[in-house]
N, C-alpha and C positions, 0 to 999 in steps of 0.2 A: 691687648687691645691694639688694633692697627690705627695709625694716623691716616689722615686723608692722602698724604703724599705716598705713604707705603701702599695704601689701597690702590692708588692710581698706578703705581709701578707694577703691582701684582696683576692688575687688570690688563695692562699692556703685555705682560709676559704670557698671561693665560689666553690672550686673543689668538695666538698661533697654536694653541694646544688642541688636540683632538679629545672628544668625549670618550672617557674610558669606562664609565659605569652608567647604567640606566635603571631608573626606578619604574617598575611596571605595576601590573595589577597585584603582584605579590606584596607590594608595599616595601616598607623599610624592615627587612628581616635581620636577624642576628648574623647570618652569613654575609649579607651585604655590608653590615657595619664592620665586620672583621676584615673583609676585603678592602674597604675604604681606609680603614685604620692602617693596614699594611702598606697600601699605596701611598698614603700621606707620610708614613715614616720614611719611605724610600724617596719620594718625589717632592714632598712638602706642598705642592700646588697641583690640584687636580680639577678636572671639569666633569660634571655629571649632567644627565638629562632625565627629565620626567616624561614618560610616555603618555599618550592621550588616554590610554585605558587605565591609568593609575587613579586612585582615589585621592592622591595628594596633589596640591598645587606645587609649583617649583619652590615657592617661599616656605611652605610647610615642610617639604622634604628637606630643604637646605637647613632649616632651623633644627629639625629633629636629628638629622645625621650629624650636624655640627655639635650639638649638645652631647650626643652619645660617643663622639670621637674626640671631644675636647679641642675641636678645631674652630676656625673662624670663617664666617661667610664673607667672601670678598665681594661677590656680585651675584645678582639674580637678573637674568634677562630672558624673557619669554619662558621657554620650558627648560632652559639651561641654567646651571649655577656653578660657581667656583668656590672651592674650599681651600684653606691654607692652614697648615700646622707646622710650626718650626721644629726642626729636629735639633735638640740641644747638643747632641754629641757630634753630629756630622752634618752641619748646615749645607744645603745645596744652593739656596738663593740668598743673596746678600741684600737685606732690606734696611740696613742702617742708613737713615737719612737725617 
C-alpha cells in the first residue's frame, strides 16, 4: 500500500511519461494483461489510456488491470491512469520516504 507521500512522488514522475498501452473496444484481454505485467516488471511505473470506444471507464480499467497484475493504481485522470508495481529483485524507482 502506498502512502500519500509515495503516491505524490510517483504522480510527479509519471507526469513526464508517455502512454504506452491503450484499452480499446477489445477491453482488458489476457494479452494486454501479460504485456502490462511485463512492462511493470521492467519499468515499475507505467501510464495507460482508455479509448473512447472502450466499454470501460478509466477507473474500471485501472482497477481490473491492477487486480490482475497485483499492481497499485497511483492515479486516474480523465481517460488516463498510472499503475505501479515494485520490482523486489531490481528496483528502478526509490520510493522510501
